[in-house]
C-alpha positions in Angstrom: 54.9 12.4 82.2 53.4 10.4 79.4 52.7 12.3 76.2 50.7 9.5 74.7 48.6 7.1 76.7 49.0 3.4 76.1 46.9 2.2 73.3 46.9 5.5 71.5 47.9 5.3 67.9 49.8 8.2 66.3 48.9 8.9 62.7 52.1 8.9 60.7 51.1 11.5 58.2 50.5 13.9 61.1 53.8 13.1 62.8 56.0 13.3 59.7 55.5 17.0 58.9 56.3 17.8 62.6 59.5 15.8 62.6 60.5 17.4 59.3 59.9 20.9 60.7 61.9 20.1 63.9 64.8 18.7 61.8 64.7 21.8 59.5 64.7 24.1 62.5 67.7 22.3 64.0 69.5 22.3 60.7 69.0 26.1 60.4 70.4 26.6 63.9 73.4 24.4 63.2 74.4 26.3 60.0 74.3 29.8 61.4 77.7 31.3 61.3 79.2 33.2 64.3 78.2 36.8 64.0 81.8 38.1 64.2 81.0 41.3 62.2 78.0 42.2 64.3 79.9 41.6 67.5 82.8 43.7 66.4 80.5 46.5 65.4 78.7 46.4 68.7 82.0 46.4 70.7 83.3 49.3 68.7 80.2 51.4 69.1 79.9 50.7 72.8 83.5 51.6 73.3 83.1 54.8 71.2 79.9 55.9 73.0 81.0 55.1 76.6 83.2 58.2 77.2 80.5 60.5 75.9 77.5 58.7 77.3 78.7 57.8 80.8 77.9 61.3 82.1 74.9 62.4 80.0 73.2 59.1 78.9 74.1 56.6 81.6 70.9 54.5 81.3 71.3 54.1 77.6 74.9 53.1 77.6 74.3 50.7 80.5 71.6 49.0 78.4 74.0 48.8 75.5 76.7 47.3 77.7 74.2 44.7 79.2 73.1 43.6 75.7 76.7 43.3 74.6 77.5 41.2 77.6 74.5 38.9 76.9 75.6 38.7 73.2 79.1 37.6 74.4 77.5 34.8 76.6 75.3 33.7 73.7 78.4 33.5 71.4 80.3 31.4 74.0 77.3 29.0 74.2 77.1 28.7 70.4 73.7 30.5 70.2 74.8 32.5 67.2 71.5 33.8 66.0 70.6 35.1 69.5 74.1 36.6 69.8 73.6 38.4 66.4 70.3 39.9 67.5 71.7 41.0 70.8 74.8 42.5 69.2 72.7 44.5 66.7 70.6 45.7 69.6 73.7 46.6 71.6 75.0 48.6 68.7 71.7 50.5 68.2 71.5 51.2 72.0 75.1 52.5 72.0 74.3 54.8 69.0 71.2 56.0 70.9 73.4 56.7 74.0 75.9 58.6 72.0 73.1 60.6 70.3 71.4 61.4 73.6 74.7 62.5 75.2 75.6 64.7 72.2 72.2 66.3 72.3 72.6 67.1 76.0 76.1 68.5 75.3 74.7 70.7 72.5 71.9 71.9 74.7 74.4 72.7 77.4 76.5 74.7 75.0 73.5 76.5 73.6 72.5 77.5 77.2 76.0 78.8 77.8 75.8 80.9 74.6 72.4 82.3 75.6 73.8 83.1 79.1 76.7 84.9 77.5 74.5 86.8 75.1 72.2 87.8 78.0 75.1 89.0 80.1 76.5 91.1 77.1 73.1 92.6 76.5 72.7 93.6 80.2 76.2 95.1 80.2 75.4 97.1 77.1 72.2 98.4 78.6 74.0 99.5 81.8 76.6 101.3 79.8 74.0 102.9 77.5 72.2 104.6 80.4 
């Protein structure tokens, strides 16, 4: 595929800013440090959330694990900025999974307390008659 047809003249002042922008973008990518801290935080949060969330927030923890896996692949390929973004998302998703699971656990406990209170009330009513 030809981008320019033969005989077409490219205006240098138009091309120079484009080349400069591309060079700057490539330089920015090349100087991005590996997101070791973000990866570590994501791994830790996913590991911490997994035992709690496997039962009560399986979709949320699965999403966190998938993003962490994608971040690991991006790291191996040297796509550090993409890896950082995915790691931060994985950490946030794991926190969400943990929070959802804890909410379910608290609701379950509250329901048990309510059931116990209801049973005591019914027992007291039977004995009061």
